[in-house]
C-alpha positions in Angstrom: 7.2 1.0 -10.9 4.5 -1.7 -10.8 3.8 -1.1 -7.2 3.5 2.6 -7.7 1.2 2.1 -10.6 -0.9 -0.2 -8.5 -1.4 2.1 -5.5 -1.9 5.5 -7.2 -5.4 4.7 -8.4 -6.3 3.3 -5.0 -5.1 6.5 -3.3 -6.9 8.7 -5.9 -10.2 6.8 -5.5 -10.7 4.7 -2.4 -8.5 6.7 0.0 -9.9 10.0 -1.3 -13.4 8.7 -0.6 -12.3 7.6 2.9 -10.8 11.1 3.5 -14.1 12.6 2.5 -15.9 10.5 5.0 -13.4 11.7 7.7 -13.8 15.3 6.6 -17.5 15.1 6.8 -17.3 13.5 10.2 -19.2 10.4 8.9 -20.3 7.7 11.2 -17.3 5.7 12.5 -18.9 2.5 11.3 -18.9 3.8 7.7 -15.3 4.8 7.9 -14.3 1.4 9.4 -16.2 -0.3 6.6 -14.4 1.7 4.0 -11.0 0.8 5.4 -12.1 -2.9 5.7 -13.1 -3.0 2.0 -9.8 -1.4 0.9 -7.9 -4.0 2.9 -10.0 -6.9 1.6 -9.7 -5.8 -2.0 -6.1 -4.8 -2.2 -3.9 -5.9 0.7 -2.9 -9.4 -0.6 -1.9 -8.0 -4.0 -0.1 -5.1 -2.4 1.8 -7.4 0.1 2.9 -9.7 -2.7 4.1 -6.8 -4.9 5.9 -5.2 -1.9 7.7 -8.4 -1.0 8.7 -9.0 -4.6 10.1 -5.4 -4.8 12.0 -5.8 -1.5 13.4 -9.1 -2.7 14.6 -7.6 -5.9 16.1 -4.7 -4.0 17.9 -7.0 -1.7 19.2 -9.1 -4.5 20.5 -6.0 -6.3 22.2 -4.7 -3.1 23.9 -8.1 -2.6 25.0 -8.3 -6.2 26.5 -4.8 -6.1 27.9 -5.2 -2.5 25.8 -2.3 -1.2 25.4 -2.0 2.5 21.7 -1.3 3.0 19.8 -1.1 6.3 16.5 -2.8 5.5 15.0 -1.9 8.9 14.7 -5.4 10.2 
């Protein structure tokens, strides 16, 4: 739930603004800068939260003897 609550505002704000740049056929440099800023601002927190979520899911699957394909 925490990961979902983290990303929703980012999608509603930064990614919506990026989509508007794309829709208006903005200068590619502006679009690249928008993506770069999103990555700089959020990627490390997202990655940590994602890894924590996957680790919790794997532990749950192991504890409950669930056969899960994690895609690796």
